[in-house]
Structures are given as C-alpha cells and as structure tokens.
LUMSE-621326 format. One record per residue (C-alpha): residue number from 1; residue in one letter; x, y, z. Coordinates in steps of 0.2 Angstrom, whole numbers, plus 5000, padded with zeros to 4 digits. Layout:
N
+-----+------+------+------+------+
: seq : type :    X :    Y :    Z :
+-----+------+------+------+------+
: NUM :    A :    X :    Y :    Z :
...
+-----+------+------+------+------+
//
This chain:
308
+-----+------+------+------+------+
: seq : type :    X :    Y :    Z :
+-----+------+------+------+------+
:   1 :    M : 5048 : 5051 : 4964 :
:   2 :    R : 5060 : 5037 : 4960 :
:   3 :    T : 5071 : 5043 : 4975 :
:   4 :    V : 5058 : 5042 : 4988 :
:   5 :    F : 5050 : 5025 : 4981 :
:   6 :    C : 5055 : 5012 : 4994 :
:   7 :    N : 5068 : 5023 : 5000 :
:   8 :    D : 5082 : 5017 : 5011 :
:   9 :    C : 5076 : 5016 : 5029 :
:  10 :    H : 5072 : 5004 : 5043 :
:  11 :    L : 5058 : 4996 : 5032 :
:  12 :    S : 5071 : 4991 : 5018 :
:  13 :    D : 5076 : 4976 : 5028 :
:  14 :    D : 5061 : 4974 : 5040 :
:  15 :    I : 5047 : 4972 : 5026 :
:  16 :    P : 5056 : 4960 : 5015 :
:  17 :    K : 5060 : 4949 : 5030 :
:  18 :    L : 5042 : 4950 : 5036 :
:  19 :    V : 5035 : 4945 : 5019 :
:  20 :    A : 5047 : 4931 : 5018 :
:  21 :    D : 5044 : 4925 : 5036 :
:  22 :    E : 5025 : 4926 : 5035 :
:  23 :    L : 5020 : 4924 : 5017 :
:  24 :    L : 5032 : 4917 : 5005 :
:  25 :    G : 5044 : 4907 : 5016 :
:  26 :    I : 5061 : 4913 : 5023 :
:  27 :    Q : 5070 : 4903 : 5009 :
:  28 :    Q : 5063 : 4917 : 4997 :
:  29 :    L : 5071 : 4932 : 5007 :
:  30 :    D : 5085 : 4934 : 4994 :
:  31 :    M : 5073 : 4933 : 4980 :
:  32 :    L : 5062 : 4946 : 4988 :
:  33 :    K : 5076 : 4958 : 4991 :
:  34 :    A : 5080 : 4956 : 4972 :
:  35 :    R : 5062 : 4960 : 4968 :
:  36 :    Y : 5062 : 4976 : 4978 :
:  37 :    K : 5079 : 4981 : 4970 :
:  38 :    Q : 5072 : 4977 : 4953 :
:  39 :    M : 5056 : 4988 : 4957 :
:  40 :    R : 5067 : 5003 : 4963 :
:  41 :    K : 5079 : 5002 : 4949 :
:  42 :    C : 5065 : 5001 : 4935 :
:  43 :    Y : 5053 : 5013 : 4943 :
:  44 :    D : 5053 : 5025 : 4928 :
:  45 :    F : 5057 : 5012 : 4915 :
:  46 :    S : 5046 : 5008 : 4900 :
:  47 :    Y : 5040 : 4991 : 4896 :
:  48 :    A : 5054 : 4989 : 4883 :
:  49 :    E : 5067 : 4994 : 4896 :
:  50 :    W : 5060 : 4982 : 4909 :
:  51 :    Q : 5062 : 4967 : 4898 :
:  52 :    K : 5081 : 4969 : 4899 :
:  53 :    E : 5080 : 4968 : 4918 :
:  54 :    F : 5070 : 4952 : 4920 :
:  55 :    S : 5081 : 4937 : 4925 :
:  56 :    D : 5077 : 4918 : 4925 :
:  57 :    D : 5072 : 4919 : 4943 :
:  58 :    L : 5062 : 4935 : 4942 :
:  59 :    K : 5052 : 4936 : 4926 :
:  60 :    P : 5033 : 4937 : 4921 :
:  61 :    F : 5023 : 4922 : 4920 :
:  62 :    N : 5021 : 4913 : 4903 :
:  63 :    G : 5032 : 4926 : 4893 :
:  64 :    Y : 5020 : 4940 : 4897 :
:  65 :    T : 5028 : 4958 : 4897 :
:  66 :    D : 5018 : 4965 : 4911 :
:  67 :    T : 5029 : 4970 : 4925 :
:  68 :    T : 5015 : 4966 : 4938 :
:  69 :    S : 5015 : 4947 : 4933 :
:  70 :    V : 5032 : 4942 : 4940 :
:  71 :    C : 5030 : 4925 : 4949 :
:  72 :    I : 5039 : 4919 : 4965 :
:  73 :    P : 5036 : 4901 : 4972 :
:  74 :    I : 5027 : 4900 : 4988 :
:  75 :    L : 5037 : 4890 : 5000 :
:  76 :    N : 5028 : 4895 : 5016 :
:  77 :    P : 5021 : 4878 : 5022 :
:  78 :    L : 5004 : 4884 : 5027 :
:  79 :    F : 5000 : 4894 : 5011 :
:  80 :    R : 5009 : 4881 : 5000 :
:  81 :    K : 4997 : 4868 : 5006 :
:  82 :    D : 4982 : 4879 : 5005 :
:  83 :    F : 4986 : 4884 : 4986 :
:  84 :    A : 4992 : 4867 : 4980 :
:  85 :    D : 4978 : 4865 : 4967 :
:  86 :    K : 4974 : 4883 : 4964 :
:  87 :    G : 4980 : 4896 : 4951 :
:  88 :    A : 4979 : 4915 : 4950 :
:  89 :    I : 4987 : 4918 : 4967 :
:  90 :    G : 4990 : 4937 : 4969 :
:  91 :    L : 5002 : 4945 : 4981 :
:  92 :    D : 5007 : 4963 : 4982 :
:  93 :    L : 5023 : 4968 : 4991 :
:  94 :    P : 5021 : 4982 : 5003 :
:  95 :    T : 5029 : 4998 : 4997 :
:  96 :    W : 5033 : 5015 : 5005 :
:  97 :    F : 5037 : 5033 : 5000 :
:  98 :    N : 5048 : 5046 : 5008 :
:  99 :    V : 5049 : 5037 : 5025 :
: 100 :    Q : 5061 : 5048 : 5036 :
: 101 :    V : 5066 : 5048 : 5054 :
: 102 :    D : 5054 : 5061 : 5060 :
: 103 :    N : 5040 : 5064 : 5047 :
: 104 :    I : 5022 : 5060 : 5049 :
: 105 :    R : 5017 : 5043 : 5042 :
: 106 :    I : 5001 : 5038 : 5033 :
: 107 :    M : 4997 : 5020 : 5031 :
: 108 :    L : 4986 : 5016 : 5016 :
: 109 :    I : 4977 : 4999 : 5017 :
: 110 :    A : 4969 : 4992 : 5002 :
: 111 :    Q : 4958 : 4976 : 5002 :
: 112 :    D : 4968 : 4963 : 4992 :
: 113 :    P : 4980 : 4960 : 4977 :
: 114 :    L : 4967 : 4957 : 4963 :
: 115 :    R : 4972 : 4945 : 4949 :
: 116 :    N : 4963 : 4939 : 4934 :
: 117 :    A : 4961 : 4920 : 4932 :
: 118 :    K : 4959 : 4922 : 4913 :
: 119 :    W : 4978 : 4926 : 4912 :
: 120 :    Y : 4985 : 4917 : 4927 :
: 121 :    E : 4974 : 4901 : 4929 :
: 122 :    E : 4989 : 4890 : 4926 :
: 123 :    C : 5001 : 4899 : 4937 :
: 124 :    H : 5003 : 4891 : 4954 :
: 125 :    D : 5016 : 4903 : 4961 :
: 126 :    A : 5013 : 4919 : 4969 :
: 127 :    I : 5010 : 4933 : 4955 :
: 128 :    V : 5020 : 4947 : 4964 :
: 129 :    S : 5017 : 4965 : 4961 :
: 130 :    S : 5014 : 4981 : 4972 :
: 131 :    P : 4998 : 4989 : 4978 :
: 132 :    F : 4990 : 4998 : 4963 :
: 133 :    G : 5005 : 4992 : 4953 :
: 134 :    L : 5014 : 5009 : 4957 :
: 135 :    H : 5031 : 5002 : 4954 :
: 136 :    D : 5026 : 5002 : 4935 :
: 137 :    A : 5026 : 5018 : 4926 :
: 138 :    T : 5013 : 5012 : 4914 :
: 139 :    H : 5001 : 5007 : 4928 :
: 140 :    R : 5004 : 5024 : 4936 :
: 141 :    K : 4997 : 5033 : 4921 :
: 142 :    S : 4982 : 5022 : 4919 :
: 143 :    G : 4965 : 5029 : 4921 :
: 144 :    S : 4960 : 5017 : 4935 :
: 145 :    G : 4967 : 5016 : 4952 :
: 146 :    G : 4985 : 5017 : 4948 :
: 147 :    K : 4984 : 5035 : 4942 :
: 148 :    M : 4973 : 5041 : 4956 :
: 149 :    T : 4984 : 5033 : 4969 :
: 150 :    D : 5000 : 5040 : 4961 :
: 151 :    L : 4992 : 5057 : 4961 :
: 152 :    L : 4987 : 5055 : 4979 :
: 153 :    I : 5004 : 5050 : 4985 :
: 154 :    N : 5012 : 5064 : 4976 :
: 155 :    G : 5001 : 5076 : 4984 :
: 156 :    L : 5005 : 5069 : 5001 :
: 157 :    I : 5023 : 5069 : 4998 :
: 158 :    K : 5023 : 5087 : 4993 :
: 159 :    K : 5016 : 5091 : 5011 :
: 160 :    G : 5031 : 5081 : 5018 :
: 161 :    F : 5022 : 5065 : 5023 :
: 162 :    A : 5028 : 5047 : 5022 :
: 163 :    I : 5016 : 5034 : 5015 :
: 164 :    Y : 5016 : 5016 : 5017 :
: 165 :    L : 5004 : 5005 : 5006 :
: 166 :    T : 4999 : 4987 : 5010 :
: 167 :    D : 4984 : 4975 : 5008 :
: 168 :    A : 4973 : 4969 : 5022 :
: 169 :    N : 4970 : 4952 : 5014 :
: 170 :    K : 4987 : 4947 : 5009 :
: 171 :    Y : 4983 : 4934 : 4995 :
: 172 :    F : 4971 : 4935 : 4981 :
: 173 :    V : 4965 : 4917 : 4977 :
: 174 :    H : 4958 : 4913 : 4959 :
: 175 :    D : 4943 : 4924 : 4959 :
: 176 :    R : 4932 : 4936 : 4971 :
: 177 :    E : 4922 : 4922 : 4978 :
: 178 :    M : 4936 : 4910 : 4982 :
: 179 :    S : 4947 : 4925 : 4989 :
: 180 :    K : 4932 : 4930 : 5000 :
: 181 :    T : 4930 : 4913 : 5007 :
: 182 :    Y : 4949 : 4910 : 5010 :
: 183 :    A : 4951 : 4927 : 5018 :
: 184 :    E : 4938 : 4923 : 5031 :
: 185 :    S : 4947 : 4907 : 5035 :
: 186 :    R : 4963 : 4915 : 5037 :
: 187 :    L : 4957 : 4931 : 5045 :
: 188 :    K : 4968 : 4928 : 5061 :
: 189 :    T : 4983 : 4925 : 5051 :
: 190 :    Y : 4981 : 4941 : 5040 :
: 191 :    T : 4977 : 4951 : 5056 :
: 192 :    D : 4993 : 4945 : 5064 :
: 193 :    I : 5003 : 4951 : 5049 :
: 194 :    L : 4995 : 4968 : 5048 :
: 195 :    Q : 4998 : 4970 : 5066 :
: 196 :    K : 5017 : 4967 : 5063 :
: 197 :    E : 5016 : 4980 : 5049 :
: 198 :    L : 5008 : 4993 : 5061 :
: 199 :    D : 5022 : 4989 : 5074 :
: 200 :    L : 5035 : 4992 : 5061 :
: 201 :    V : 5028 : 5007 : 5052 :
: 202 :    R : 5021 : 5016 : 5067 :
: 203 :    P : 5008 : 5027 : 5057 :
: 204 :    N : 5001 : 5043 : 5063 :
: 205 :    L : 4985 : 5039 : 5052 :
: 206 :    C : 4978 : 5024 : 5044 :
: 207 :    V : 4968 : 5026 : 5029 :
: 208 :    C : 4957 : 5011 : 5024 :
: 209 :    L : 4952 : 5010 : 5006 :
: 210 :    G : 4936 : 5001 : 5008 :
: 211 :    K : 4926 : 4993 : 5022 :
: 212 :    K : 4934 : 4976 : 5020 :
: 213 :    A : 4951 : 4984 : 5025 :
: 214 :    K : 4944 : 4992 : 5040 :
: 215 :    E : 4936 : 4976 : 5046 :
: 216 :    V : 4954 : 4968 : 5047 :
: 217 :    L : 4962 : 4984 : 5054 :
: 218 :    D : 4948 : 4984 : 5068 :
: 219 :    K : 4955 : 4968 : 5075 :
: 220 :    C : 4972 : 4975 : 5077 :
: 221 :    V : 4979 : 4986 : 5091 :
: 222 :    V : 4981 : 5003 : 5083 :
: 223 :    N : 4989 : 5018 : 5091 :
: 224 :    A : 4983 : 5030 : 5078 :
: 225 :    K : 4968 : 5037 : 5071 :
: 226 :    S : 4959 : 5028 : 5057 :
: 227 :    I : 4947 : 5033 : 5043 :
: 228 :    V : 4938 : 5024 : 5029 :
: 229 :    L : 4938 : 5031 : 5011 :
: 230 :    P : 4931 : 5022 : 4995 :
: 231 :    H : 4943 : 5011 : 4986 :
: 232 :    L : 4953 : 5020 : 4972 :
: 233 :    S : 4947 : 5012 : 4956 :
: 234 :    G : 4937 : 5016 : 4941 :
: 235 :    T : 4923 : 5005 : 4946 :
: 236 :    A : 4922 : 5014 : 4963 :
: 237 :    R : 4919 : 5032 : 4956 :
: 238 :    G : 4901 : 5031 : 4961 :
: 239 :    A : 4905 : 5028 : 4979 :
: 240 :    I : 4919 : 5041 : 4978 :
: 241 :    V : 4907 : 5054 : 4971 :
: 242 :    K : 4894 : 5049 : 4985 :
: 243 :    K : 4907 : 5052 : 4998 :
: 244 :    F : 4913 : 5069 : 4990 :
: 245 :    P : 4898 : 5077 : 4982 :
: 246 :    I : 4908 : 5092 : 4976 :
: 247 :    L : 4915 : 5080 : 4963 :
: 248 :    E : 4898 : 5081 : 4954 :
: 249 :    D : 4902 : 5099 : 4951 :
: 250 :    I : 4920 : 5099 : 4947 :
: 251 :    K : 4920 : 5081 : 4939 :
: 252 :    A : 4928 : 5065 : 4946 :
: 253 :    T : 4944 : 5066 : 4936 :
: 254 :    A : 4959 : 5057 : 4943 :
: 255 :    E : 4967 : 5074 : 4948 :
: 256 :    N : 4951 : 5080 : 4957 :
: 257 :    V : 4949 : 5063 : 4966 :
: 258 :    A : 4967 : 5064 : 4972 :
: 259 :    N : 4965 : 5082 : 4978 :
: 260 :    V : 4949 : 5078 : 4989 :
: 261 :    Y : 4957 : 5063 : 4996 :
: 262 :    V : 4973 : 5073 : 5001 :
: 263 :    D : 4962 : 5087 : 5009 :
: 264 :    E : 4952 : 5073 : 5019 :
: 265 :    I : 4968 : 5065 : 5025 :
: 266 :    V : 4976 : 5082 : 5030 :
: 267 :    E : 4959 : 5087 : 5039 :
: 268 :    S : 4960 : 5070 : 5048 :
: 269 :    L : 4977 : 5073 : 5054 :
: 270 :    N : 4973 : 5090 : 5060 :
: 271 :    S : 4958 : 5084 : 5070 :
: 272 :    R : 4969 : 5071 : 5078 :
: 273 :    I : 4980 : 5085 : 5084 :
: 274 :    M : 4965 : 5094 : 5091 :
: 275 :    G : 4960 : 5078 : 5100 :
: 276 :    L : 4977 : 5077 : 5108 :
: 277 :    L : 4975 : 5095 : 5114 :
: 278 :    G : 4959 : 5091 : 5122 :
: 279 :    S : 4965 : 5076 : 5131 :
: 280 :    I : 4983 : 5078 : 5136 :
: 281 :    F : 4981 : 5085 : 5154 :
: 282 :    G : 4998 : 5081 : 5159 :
: 283 :    N : 5001 : 5065 : 5150 :
: 284 :    K : 5019 : 5066 : 5145 :
: 285 :    S : 5019 : 5054 : 5130 :
: 286 :    Q : 5004 : 5063 : 5122 :
: 287 :    I : 5013 : 5080 : 5125 :
: 288 :    E : 5028 : 5074 : 5116 :
: 289 :    S : 5018 : 5066 : 5102 :
: 290 :    L : 5009 : 5083 : 5100 :
: 291 :    K : 5025 : 5092 : 5100 :
: 292 :    R : 5032 : 5082 : 5086 :
: 293 :    E : 5017 : 5083 : 5075 :
: 294 :    I : 5016 : 5102 : 5077 :
: 295 :    E : 5034 : 5104 : 5073 :
: 296 :    Q : 5032 : 5093 : 5057 :
: 297 :    C : 5016 : 5103 : 5052 :
: 298 :    Q : 5027 : 5119 : 5054 :
: 299 :    R : 5040 : 5111 : 5043 :
: 300 :    N : 5027 : 5106 : 5030 :
: 301 :    I : 5021 : 5124 : 5029 :
: 302 :    K : 5038 : 5130 : 5026 :
: 303 :    K : 5041 : 5117 : 5012 :
: 304 :    G : 5024 : 5122 : 5004 :
: 305 :    A : 5029 : 5140 : 5004 :
: 306 :    A : 5046 : 5137 : 4997 :
: 307 :    G : 5040 : 5125 : 4984 :
: 308 :    Y : 5044 : 5106 : 4981 :
+-----+------+------+------+------+
//
C-alpha cells in the first residue's frame, strides 16, 4: 500500500499548492510538501521509527508522539484572523491512493478534521493530519474509523480504482459546536475549495460519508454521480447497520463494514454506466466516457481473475 499512498501523479503538485493557496498560506508550500514527503516515507513506520523523522519544523505539539498532531502555523490572512484566539484547530491534508492516468476515480468526502481540545487547547497552529489518520500505521489498525476506512480503500484498490480522500469542512475549530457555527459562516469558502478539488481530481463517483458532507457537495458543480453513506467510525455503527441490515446477521466487524461499502460503491458505479447507456443517444462525450469506463471495468475483471 505504501507505493500507492499519495503516489506520484498530477495531484502531487496540485494538492499541496491548493492547500497552501486556500488554507495555510502560500508561504507554507515548502512545509506542506515536506509534510507529504514525511507521510509517504513513514507510511508503514512504528511510532518509535516516526520519532526519528520529525524535525524542528515538523513535529507533534507539546512533545506528543502521535503522528497526527504535527502543527503548522496558519499564515493565510483570513483564517489567521479567524483563529487568533482559538485552540485545537484541526486540518487534514487530502490524500490519494493509486491515481493513474486512466483508472476510475472515487472521491471520499468526510465531514471535518475532528480534534480534541483536551489535548490541543493551547495549540493555535493547525494540527495537521490526514483523513482518518491513514498515513499512520497505528491508526489504520485501530477499531474506529481508521481500520474500516483502510480496509475499504484496500478493497477498492484491489478492483483497480483510484481513491481521493478529503473533508468537506476544511477546519475543525475547538469543539463540535464552535466548528459547526464556523463552518456555516465559511460555507462559501469551503464550497469553493471543494469545487477546486473536484476540478483537479475529476472523480467518476463521489461518496459522501455523512449528510453534512453531502450538503457542501450539493453546492458544487459535480460532473459525477454522488451517494451518501454513514460516516466510518465506531460511534456510527448503529447508522451503518441501519443502512445495511445484513450486518445484523453477519456482525458489523470492520471487515464486514468495509465489504458492504465496497459492494455499494461498485453497484453505484455500475448503475452510473447503465444510466449513461440509457441517455447517450448520439452524445459523443458520453459515448467516450462510457467506453473508457467499460474498458476499465474489463481491466478490473482481468486483475481480479489474476489476483492482486
């Protein structure tokens, strides 16, 4: 998986620049590139191995060892002013897996980069991680959202898909209530940033993890099908089981949750192809899009038969 995590592609330059331009300040572009490089290199590292890779500029807050607590100063004038007297500011760097020139792209959109004021009340920089902490091997093994999301992504990669992960609300601010109020006040800003991500990624399917993410996506111009699935976390298991009653029988383990999500996503992609079949009627661009997706599905079938 390390070789496909934030693999070299057009996003390697475009996404750090977008985050710098729109969120942290263009002055932080070099630091953002260094943070992405750090996450790629240390993808399979233990906490002990990670400690050797931290630098004076890129290290966890307050001497913590958690790789998800690396802080970067916010130099963007808008957000710097907004957060001047606030702590526990969360920011997840968008990440991607297995992005190739011609494979089908799935965009996973979560709600926000949750942080805990108990630990970060005194930190006034951005606490920079990745969605679900997937750059960190320990978080990927945890029983909460990290493990489920990691298994989901593995399942999708085995079918040949590319995955891009981001948050709809770009910053988490101190606590749930303050973040909710702030996100509402900056909805236009967050929507504009998500639109730029959509334009760069060009997904075939958008998967919103929770209704809040869908509310932001609905304000964008989306040239792809979108679906809503429950957020992937331990606290959302009730909503997940309600959405997929089969989990009552087979148990809502991380593995089973990931499998039903993979099946739902594949079914949504298949229905999109059928929808195109029903509406092409001589539309050249849709014919070409359908042709590419059918060819990719054929390649995926061959990969599945040969093993991964």
